[in-house]
Backbone bond lengths (Angstrom), bond angles and torsions (degrees), N, CA, C in turn:
res aa  C-N    CA-C-N  psi(-1)  N-CA   C-N-CA  omega(-1)  CA-C   N-CA-C  phi
1 M - - - 1.454 - - 1.503 108.58 -
2 Q 1.314 116.54 134.17 1.443 121.99 -179.35 1.513 110.74 -73.93
3 A 1.336 116.09 157.98 1.466 121.49 -175.76 1.527 111.99 -56.91
4 E 1.318 117.40 -44.07 1.458 120.38 -179.03 1.537 111.14 -63.99
5 A 1.321 116.18 -41.19 1.478 119.83 177.88 1.522 110.33 -65.80
6 Q 1.310 117.16 -38.59 1.457 121.20 176.94 1.523 111.38 -61.68
7 E 1.320 116.09 -44.71 1.458 120.38 179.06 1.525 111.29 -61.46
8 E 1.326 116.31 -41.02 1.458 121.32 179.42 1.544 109.75 -64.42
9 L 1.329 116.89 -42.05 1.449 121.13 178.89 1.536 109.92 -63.28
10 V 1.314 117.44 -45.77 1.457 120.99 179.65 1.543 109.19 -59.67
11 A 1.311 117.94 -42.52 1.466 120.47 179.47 1.529 110.30 -64.39
12 R 1.315 118.15 -41.03 1.472 119.92 178.96 1.524 111.48 -66.31
13 V 1.327 116.62 -39.95 1.459 120.48 178.34 1.533 109.94 -64.58
14 A 1.314 117.17 -42.75 1.463 121.65 -179.33 1.529 111.22 -63.55
15 Q 1.351 116.28 -34.62 1.457 119.68 -179.23 1.523 110.79 -77.58
16 D 1.330 117.22 -46.06 1.462 121.21 -179.86 1.530 108.22 -168.44
17 W 1.343 116.33 98.59 1.454 119.50 -174.85 1.525 111.69 -60.69
18 R 1.317 118.52 -27.26 1.460 121.29 -179.84 1.544 112.93 -65.62
19 A 1.301 115.94 -26.44 1.468 121.50 -178.59 1.529 111.91 -100.65
20 A 1.306 117.96 7.03 1.454 122.30 -170.80 1.553 113.21 -88.08
21 E 1.294 118.39 2.01 1.457 121.78 179.40 1.532 111.36 57.91
22 L 1.316 116.25 49.87 1.455 122.35 176.47 1.524 110.23 -82.17
23 G 1.321 115.82 158.61 1.460 120.93 173.72 1.513 110.44 -73.47
24 P 1.311 116.65 169.38 1.469 120.73 -176.38 1.546 113.84 -58.62
25 A 1.321 119.20 -40.17 1.459 120.27 179.58 1.525 111.37 -66.81
26 D 1.322 116.99 -42.78 1.469 119.19 179.36 1.527 110.84 -67.93
27 Q 1.326 118.44 -34.36 1.467 120.63 176.43 1.528 110.02 -64.95
28 A 1.333 117.11 -43.67 1.446 119.98 179.42 1.525 111.29 -63.07
29 L 1.317 116.58 -40.36 1.466 120.80 178.92 1.527 111.63 -65.33
30 C 1.343 116.31 -42.28 1.497 118.75 179.41 1.521 109.84 -66.53
31 L 1.329 117.91 -40.63 1.466 120.54 178.41 1.517 111.05 -60.78
32 F 1.338 116.63 -43.29 1.440 122.38 178.84 1.527 110.50 -62.88
33 A 1.320 117.12 -48.75 1.474 121.72 -178.73 1.526 110.38 -63.88
34 E 1.306 117.68 -39.44 1.466 121.54 179.14 1.524 109.99 -63.06
35 K 1.324 117.09 -45.69 1.459 119.65 -179.78 1.534 111.21 -66.54
36 L 1.328 117.42 -42.87 1.457 120.84 178.16 1.522 111.45 -61.65
37 T 1.301 117.41 -33.43 1.448 122.75 178.30 1.532 112.63 -74.21
38 A 1.311 116.18 -48.16 1.456 121.62 -171.06 1.514 112.99 -84.89
39 T 1.323 117.65 -39.30 1.472 122.31 -174.78 1.518 111.08 -139.58
40 P 1.335 116.69 65.02 1.492 118.50 -175.08 1.522 113.65 -59.44
41 G 1.326 117.35 -30.50 1.460 119.73 -179.71 1.521 114.00 -69.53
42 R 1.319 116.34 -12.41 1.468 120.29 179.52 1.531 113.08 -98.93
43 M 1.303 116.96 4.40 1.462 120.08 177.05 1.514 109.38 -63.94
44 A 1.318 116.92 141.03 1.461 121.66 -176.89 1.534 108.84 -142.41
45 Q 1.308 114.41 168.14 1.472 119.79 178.86 1.537 110.76 -56.35
46 A 1.313 116.62 -31.87 1.479 119.68 178.32 1.526 112.33 -59.95
47 D 1.328 116.76 -32.15 1.460 119.56 179.04 1.518 110.17 -67.66
48 V 1.318 117.41 -40.75 1.461 121.49 175.78 1.510 110.54 -65.16
49 E 1.311 116.31 -43.90 1.477 120.95 179.57 1.534 110.98 -61.27
50 A 1.323 118.08 -34.35 1.462 120.15 177.37 1.532 111.09 -63.50
51 L 1.325 116.11 -38.10 1.463 118.62 175.55 1.516 111.43 -67.41
52 R 1.338 117.07 -41.32 1.465 119.11 177.08 1.506 111.23 -60.41
53 A 1.320 116.56 -41.72 1.481 121.07 179.58 1.514 110.90 -63.90
54 A 1.340 117.04 -26.06 1.469 121.71 179.07 1.520 111.57 -86.50
55 G 1.336 117.39 -0.38 1.449 120.33 174.95 1.532 116.14 105.81
56 F 1.305 117.23 6.95 1.463 120.78 179.67 1.518 110.30 -85.65
57 D 1.337 115.96 134.96 1.465 119.39 174.50 1.520 109.14 -91.03
58 D 1.327 117.05 179.27 1.432 121.59 -176.06 1.531 113.18 -61.25
59 V 1.332 116.78 -37.45 1.468 120.66 179.05 1.528 110.37 -65.81
60 A 1.326 117.19 -43.10 1.477 121.27 -179.90 1.532 110.03 -67.01
61 I 1.315 117.67 -38.13 1.469 121.10 176.90 1.521 110.18 -65.03
62 H 1.311 116.36 -45.06 1.476 120.29 176.38 1.504 110.61 -57.94
63 D 1.317 117.54 -46.13 1.459 121.65 178.39 1.525 112.11 -60.25
64 A 1.317 116.97 -42.37 1.484 121.28 178.58 1.506 110.96 -60.90
65 I 1.336 115.56 -44.48 1.471 119.65 178.83 1.512 111.28 -63.62
66 Q 1.332 116.89 -45.75 1.459 121.00 -179.07 1.528 112.69 -63.05
67 V 1.331 117.19 -45.79 1.467 120.43 -178.97 1.501 111.22 -67.08
68 T 1.316 117.51 -46.08 1.467 121.31 178.83 1.525 110.55 -60.22
69 S 1.312 115.63 -47.55 1.468 119.57 -178.50 1.529 111.73 -64.82
70 Y 1.315 117.27 -40.35 1.457 119.79 178.95 1.517 111.17 -62.52
71 F 1.330 117.15 -46.19 1.462 119.11 179.63 1.521 110.83 -63.81
72 N 1.306 118.47 -38.20 1.458 120.08 176.01 1.534 110.99 -63.06
73 Y 1.310 115.82 -44.16 1.458 120.44 178.68 1.528 111.58 -60.51
74 I 1.300 117.01 -52.89 1.464 120.30 -173.25 1.532 111.11 -68.61
75 N 1.319 117.32 -33.58 1.466 120.44 175.41 1.527 111.50 -66.44
76 R 1.330 117.81 -37.52 1.465 119.95 177.99 1.535 110.48 -68.86
77 V 1.318 117.20 -38.83 1.458 119.83 175.39 1.518 109.95 -61.96
78 A 1.325 116.38 -47.61 1.463 120.51 -179.54 1.530 111.70 -60.90
79 D 1.319 115.79 -42.32 1.487 119.91 179.02 1.512 110.01 -65.34
80 A 1.326 118.65 -37.31 1.473 121.22 -176.67 1.527 111.81 -65.53
81 V 1.321 116.85 -34.27 1.464 120.43 -177.29 1.527 112.95 -106.56
82 H 1.329 115.44 3.28 1.475 120.98 178.81 1.515 112.47 51.91
83 V 1.325 115.34 59.41 1.470 118.68 176.95 1.508 110.28 -62.28
84 D 1.341 115.52 158.76 1.449 119.03 177.27 1.544 108.65 -61.58
85 L 1.317 115.17 131.51 1.437 120.69 -176.63 1.537 110.78 -90.31
86 E 1.306 115.21 153.67 1.460 120.70 172.42 1.525 107.78 -64.65
87 P 1.340 117.66 149.32 1.467 119.60 -176.56 1.535 115.48 -56.84
88 E 1.316 116.09 -30.93 1.474 119.68 -176.43 1.527 113.17 -83.22
89 M 1.314 117.14 -2.77 1.471 120.60 -177.56 1.513 110.32 -90.50
90 P 1.341 116.83 146.57 1.469 118.67 176.51 1.522 110.21 -68.27
91 P 1.343 118.43 151.28 1.455 120.76 -178.83 1.542 111.24 -67.98
92 Y 1.324 115.15 159.91 1.447 119.73 171.73 1.550 108.30 -60.11
93 P 1.321 117.71 142.08 1.453 118.81 -173.26 1.534 114.68 -66.19
94 D 1.285 119.75 -26.70 1.455 120.75 -175.21 1.536 115.10 -101.83
95 T 1.339 117.16 16.40 1.456 118.96 -176.87 1.509 112.46 -113.73
96 G 1.295 119.02 0.99 1.465 119.80 -178.43 1.490 113.47 64.19
97 G 1.349 117.20 29.15 1.443 121.28 176.68 1.509 114.32 88.51
98 K 1.325 118.49 8.07 1.476 120.50 -175.66 1.532 113.90 -91.10
99 G 1.351 117.60 3.70 1.459 119.02 175.59 1.453 115.98 91.82
């Protein structure tokens, strides 16, 4: 995939991964990561099995869990202390655009 096409795909995934025309494995991974992020207490063995059915082995599933969980953790820490945001990021909702 060429760099421009990759950038376009990343932008589509960032906007709405469901509309980004991903392959089945990437869709399964995004669905898993979304559920782990939004409703971690609802994760079940069936979620892991869906990744296996999409071709992920135990190491890849472990990696997906670790990476998703780490990003969730570090984003919550950053949100809690209102770290300086990158210029392209929207402002924190309660700061009036001050970061």
